[in-house]
N, CA, C and O atoms as a GROMACS GRO file, in nm:
protein
  256
    1MET      N    1   1.539   0.136   0.512
    1MET     CA    2   1.368  -0.002   0.460
    1MET      C    3   1.322   0.138   0.444
    1MET      O    4   1.356   0.238   0.507
    2ALA      N    5   1.237   0.124   0.347
    2ALA     CA    6   1.207   0.160   0.222
    2ALA      C    7   1.019   0.171   0.257
    2ALA      O    8   0.954   0.074   0.294
    3ARG      N    9   0.951   0.331   0.230
    3ARG     CA   10   0.792   0.330   0.205
    3ARG      C   11   0.729   0.280   0.046
    3ARG      O   12   0.779   0.303  -0.064
    4CYS      N   13   0.606   0.208   0.077
    4CYS     CA   14   0.592   0.199  -0.047
    4CYS      C   15   0.559   0.381  -0.078
    4CYS      O   16   0.514   0.448   0.014
    5PRO      N   17   0.583   0.433  -0.188
    5PRO     CA   18   0.468   0.534  -0.283
    5PRO      C   19   0.338   0.558  -0.233
    5PRO      O   20   0.292   0.666  -0.197
    6HIS      N   21   0.296   0.476  -0.234
    6HIS     CA   22   0.163   0.394  -0.332
    6HIS      C   23   0.082   0.417  -0.224
    6HIS      O   24  -0.028   0.466  -0.253
    7LEU      N   25   0.112   0.386  -0.050
    7LEU     CA   26   0.028   0.319   0.039
    7LEU      C   27   0.016   0.498   0.125
    7LEU      O   28   0.109   0.564   0.171
    8ASP      N   29  -0.160   0.540   0.119
    8ASP     CA   30  -0.206   0.629   0.158
    8ASP      C   31  -0.227   0.548   0.335
    8ASP      O   32  -0.183   0.455   0.402
    9TYR      N   33  -0.319   0.657   0.342
    9TYR     CA   34  -0.370   0.614   0.475
    9TYR      C   35  -0.515   0.687   0.468
    9TYR      O   36  -0.516   0.797   0.413
   10ARG      N   37  -0.639   0.636   0.518
   10ARG     CA   38  -0.814   0.742   0.475
   10ARG      C   39  -0.895   0.734   0.564
   10ARG      O   40  -0.937   0.620   0.579
   11ALA      N   41  -0.959   0.845   0.664
   11ALA     CA   42  -1.059   0.774   0.719
   11ALA      C   43  -1.153   0.751   0.633
   11ALA      O   44  -1.236   0.673   0.679
   12ASP      N   45  -1.182   0.800   0.491
   12ASP     CA   46  -1.303   0.798   0.465
   12ASP      C   47  -1.227   0.806   0.300
   12ASP      O   48  -1.127   0.845   0.239
   13GLU      N   49  -1.414   0.711   0.279
   13GLU     CA   50  -1.338   0.684   0.120
   13GLU      C   51  -1.472   0.677   0.127
   13GLU      O   52  -1.526   0.621   0.222
   14GLY      N   53  -1.562   0.752  -0.003
   14GLY     CA   54  -1.728   0.786  -0.065
   14GLY      C   55  -1.804   0.796   0.043
   14GLY      O   56  -1.796   0.886   0.126
   15ASP      N   57  -1.867   0.718   0.044
   15ASP     CA   58  -1.967   0.796   0.157
   15ASP      C   59  -1.937   0.665   0.269
   15ASP      O   60  -2.027   0.614   0.336
   16GLN      N   61  -1.833   0.634   0.273
   16GLN     CA   62  -1.786   0.519   0.408
   16GLN      C   63  -1.672   0.666   0.580
   16GLN      O   64  -1.603   0.763   0.613
   17SER      N   65  -1.721   0.592   0.597
   17SER     CA   66  -1.656   0.713   0.734
   17SER      C   67  -1.537   0.620   0.805
   17SER      O   68  -1.611   0.568   0.890
   18PHE      N   69  -1.432   0.574   0.827
   18PHE     CA   70  -1.315   0.506   1.003
   18PHE      C   71  -1.360   0.600   1.093
   18PHE      O   72  -1.401   0.716   1.082
   19ASP      N   73  -1.339   0.499   1.213
   19ASP     CA   74  -1.299   0.565   1.292
   19ASP      C   75  -1.151   0.585   1.340
   19ASP      O   76  -1.097   0.664   1.418
   20VAL      N   77  -1.100   0.467   1.248
   20VAL     CA   78  -0.939   0.518   1.234
   20VAL      C   79  -0.914   0.499   1.070
   20VAL      O   80  -0.973   0.437   0.980
   21ALA      N   81  -0.778   0.597   1.080
   21ALA     CA   82  -0.720   0.623   0.884
   21ALA      C   83  -0.718   0.447   0.855
   21ALA      O   84  -0.679   0.383   0.953
   22ARG      N   85  -0.755   0.368   0.741
   22ARG     CA   86  -0.667   0.290   0.722
   22ARG      C   87  -0.579   0.270   0.607
   22ARG      O   88  -0.547   0.353   0.522
   23ALA      N   89  -0.548   0.157   0.615
   23ALA     CA   90  -0.424   0.207   0.504
   23ALA      C   91  -0.541   0.149   0.308
   23ALA      O   92  -0.626   0.064   0.281
   24TYR      N   93  -0.462   0.268   0.225
   24TYR     CA   94  -0.529   0.247   0.141
   24TYR      C   95  -0.436   0.264  -0.008
   24TYR      O   96  -0.391   0.370  -0.052
   25CYS      N   97  -0.415   0.075  -0.093
   25CYS     CA   98  -0.330   0.164  -0.202
   25CYS      C   99  -0.374   0.224  -0.325
   25CYS      O  100  -0.487   0.215  -0.374
   26THR      N  101  -0.287   0.279  -0.364
   26THR     CA  102  -0.350   0.375  -0.482
   26THR      C  103  -0.290   0.326  -0.631
   26THR      O  104  -0.345   0.370  -0.732
   27VAL      N  105  -0.209   0.259  -0.638
   27VAL     CA  106  -0.210   0.169  -0.708
   27VAL      C  107  -0.361   0.045  -0.760
   27VAL      O  108  -0.445   0.061  -0.848
   28ALA      N  109  -0.347  -0.050  -0.681
   28ALA     CA  110  -0.502  -0.137  -0.671
   28ALA      C  111  -0.621  -0.076  -0.620
   28ALA      O  112  -0.730  -0.131  -0.607
   29GLU      N  113  -0.579   0.093  -0.581
   29GLU     CA  114  -0.685   0.153  -0.572
   29GLU      C  115  -0.845   0.074  -0.447
   29GLU      O  116  -0.968   0.079  -0.448
   30GLU      N  117  -0.735   0.010  -0.359
   30GLU     CA  118  -0.854  -0.033  -0.247
   30GLU      C  119  -0.789  -0.039  -0.100
   30GLU      O  120  -0.672  -0.002  -0.096
   31PHE      N  121  -0.840  -0.076   0.012
   31PHE     CA  122  -0.787  -0.063   0.143
   31PHE      C  123  -0.764  -0.270   0.178
   31PHE      O  124  -0.834  -0.371   0.189
   32VAL      N  125  -0.622  -0.229   0.184
   32VAL     CA  126  -0.516  -0.336   0.209
   32VAL      C  127  -0.510  -0.348   0.352
   32VAL      O  128  -0.522  -0.262   0.439
   33GLN      N  129  -0.481  -0.517   0.361
   33GLN     CA  130  -0.450  -0.583   0.515
   33GLN      C  131  -0.373  -0.500   0.587
   33GLN      O  132  -0.304  -0.409   0.540
   34PRO      N  133  -0.389  -0.545   0.755
   34PRO     CA  134  -0.300  -0.500   0.771
   34PRO      C  135  -0.170  -0.555   0.776
   34PRO      O  136  -0.102  -0.518   0.871
   35MET      N  137  -0.108  -0.655   0.674
   35MET     CA  138   0.016  -0.717   0.638
   35MET      C  139   0.059  -0.654   0.536
   35MET      O  140   0.175  -0.615   0.538
   36ARG      N  141  -0.007  -0.634   0.445
   36ARG     CA  142   0.022  -0.521   0.328
   36ARG      C  143   0.095  -0.392   0.378
   36ARG      O  144   0.183  -0.328   0.320
   37ALA      N  145   0.040  -0.370   0.497
   37ALA     CA  146   0.029  -0.233   0.520
   37ALA      C  147   0.236  -0.208   0.544
   37ALA      O  148   0.321  -0.126   0.509
   38ASP      N  149   0.229  -0.365   0.641
   38ASP     CA  150   0.329  -0.365   0.706
   38ASP      C  151   0.443  -0.401   0.566
   38ASP      O  152   0.556  -0.381   0.612
   39ILE      N  153   0.451  -0.431   0.468
   39ILE     CA  154   0.536  -0.435   0.338
   39ILE      C  155   0.492  -0.316   0.325
   39ILE      O  156   0.587  -0.262   0.267
   40CYS      N  157   0.439  -0.263   0.334
   40CYS     CA  158   0.457  -0.064   0.236
   40CYS      C  159   0.483  -0.029   0.352
   40CYS      O  160   0.491   0.093   0.339
   41ASN      N  161   0.505  -0.056   0.477
   41ASN     CA  162   0.601   0.091   0.564
   41ASN      C  163   0.702  -0.036   0.572
   41ASN      O  164   0.753  -0.042   0.684
   42GLY      N  165   0.743  -0.130   0.491
   42GLY     CA  166   0.897  -0.164   0.546
   42GLY      C  167   0.933  -0.194   0.650
   42GLY      O  168   1.056  -0.202   0.654
   43ARG      N  169   0.838  -0.239   0.830
   43ARG     CA  170   0.810  -0.364   0.872
   43ARG      C  171   0.885  -0.476   0.898
   43ARG      O  172   0.962  -0.460   0.993
   44TYR      N  173   0.887  -0.526   0.873
   44TYR     CA  174   0.968  -0.708   0.973
   44TYR      C  175   1.086  -0.678   0.868
   44TYR      O  176   1.118  -0.788   0.823
   45ASP      N  177   1.171  -0.569   0.803
   45ASP     CA  178   1.268  -0.568   0.726
   45ASP      C  179   1.204  -0.645   0.576
   45ASP      O  180   1.264  -0.720   0.499
   46LEU      N  181   1.043  -0.590   0.569
   46LEU     CA  182   1.009  -0.604   0.398
   46LEU      C  183   1.012  -0.475   0.340
   46LEU      O  184   1.022  -0.359   0.379
   47ASP      N  185   0.996  -0.560   0.193
   47ASP     CA  186   1.054  -0.396   0.138
   47ASP      C  187   0.954  -0.443   0.043
   47ASP      O  188   0.944  -0.564   0.021
   48PRO      N  189   0.883  -0.364  -0.013
   48PRO     CA  190   0.722  -0.368  -0.088
   48PRO      C  191   0.761  -0.343  -0.232
   48PRO      O  192   0.685  -0.340  -0.329
   49THR      N  193   0.945  -0.319  -0.229
   49THR     CA  194   0.995  -0.317  -0.367
   49THR      C  195   1.025  -0.424  -0.450
   49THR      O  196   1.026  -0.413  -0.572
   50GLU      N  197   1.059  -0.567  -0.367
   50GLU     CA  198   1.069  -0.702  -0.370
   50GLU      C  199   0.994  -0.760  -0.270
   50GLU      O  200   1.031  -0.855  -0.200
   51ASP      N  201   0.895  -0.704  -0.265
   51ASP     CA  202   0.756  -0.821  -0.149
   51ASP      C  203   0.615  -0.857  -0.207
   51ASP      O  204   0.524  -0.938  -0.193
   52CYS      N  205   0.657  -0.731  -0.294
   52CYS     CA  206   0.508  -0.723  -0.330
   52CYS      C  207   0.487  -0.670  -0.441
   52CYS      O  208   0.500  -0.561  -0.497
   53GLU      N  209   0.430  -0.834  -0.472
   53GLU     CA  210   0.372  -0.811  -0.626
   53GLU      C  211   0.287  -0.645  -0.683
   53GLU      O  212   0.330  -0.585  -0.782
   54ILE      N  213   0.146  -0.584  -0.585
   54ILE     CA  214   0.129  -0.560  -0.675
   54ILE      C  215   0.198  -0.393  -0.688
   54ILE      O  216   0.103  -0.322  -0.722
   55PHE      N  217   0.338  -0.297  -0.671
   55PHE     CA  218   0.374  -0.236  -0.649
   55PHE      C  219   0.441  -0.315  -0.705
   55PHE      O  220   0.392  -0.290  -0.816
   56ARG      N  221   0.586  -0.468  -0.749
   56ARG     CA  222   0.636  -0.455  -0.897
   56ARG      C  223   0.555  -0.484  -0.979
   56ARG      O  224   0.620  -0.478  -1.083
   57ALA      N  225   0.433  -0.519  -1.010
   57ALA     CA  226   0.348  -0.514  -1.143
   57ALA      C  227   0.320  -0.424  -1.123
   57ALA      O  228   0.197  -0.430  -1.110
   58ASN      N  229   0.374  -0.259  -1.100
   58ASN     CA  230   0.339  -0.214  -1.151
   58ASN      C  231   0.444  -0.114  -1.199
   58ASN      O  232   0.449  -0.064  -1.311
   59ALA      N  233   0.527  -0.091  -1.101
   59ALA     CA  234   0.746  -0.085  -1.178
   59ALA      C  235   0.737  -0.113  -1.260
   59ALA      O  236   0.777  -0.028  -1.341
   60GLU      N  237   0.670  -0.272  -1.339
   60GLU     CA  238   0.674  -0.319  -1.456
   60GLU      C  239   0.609  -0.298  -1.586
   60GLU      O  240   0.658  -0.303  -1.699
   61ALA      N  241   0.402  -0.258  -1.519
   61ALA     CA  242   0.374  -0.202  -1.615
   61ALA      C  243   0.441  -0.045  -1.674
   61ALA      O  244   0.418  -0.015  -1.792
   62ASP      N  245   0.511   0.037  -1.599
   62ASP     CA  246   0.547   0.151  -1.612
   62ASP      C  247   0.676   0.130  -1.630
   62ASP      O  248   0.724   0.234  -1.585
   63GLY      N  249   0.774   0.059  -1.670
   63GLY     CA  250   0.884   0.015  -1.698
   63GLY      C  251   0.993   0.019  -1.652
   63GLY      O  252   1.092  -0.033  -1.703
   64SER      N  253   0.989   0.096  -1.528
   64SER     CA  254   1.013   0.055  -1.424
   64SER      C  255   1.155  -0.073  -1.374
   64SER      O  256   1.168  -0.108  -1.257
   0.00000   0.00000   0.00000
């Protein structure tokens, strides 16, 4: 099961703070929905390298 290296969990961003850390995509530079985090974490047999268009676009831009 692959885990996305671009996923981070943050309890704050700028002047906002949250009770529970939220999933943040460092490629898109934004917080992502729980389903997107499921892909990032490889849940339900999802793989970010195959199932996440943000990950794939970043890999293509890097030439990977």
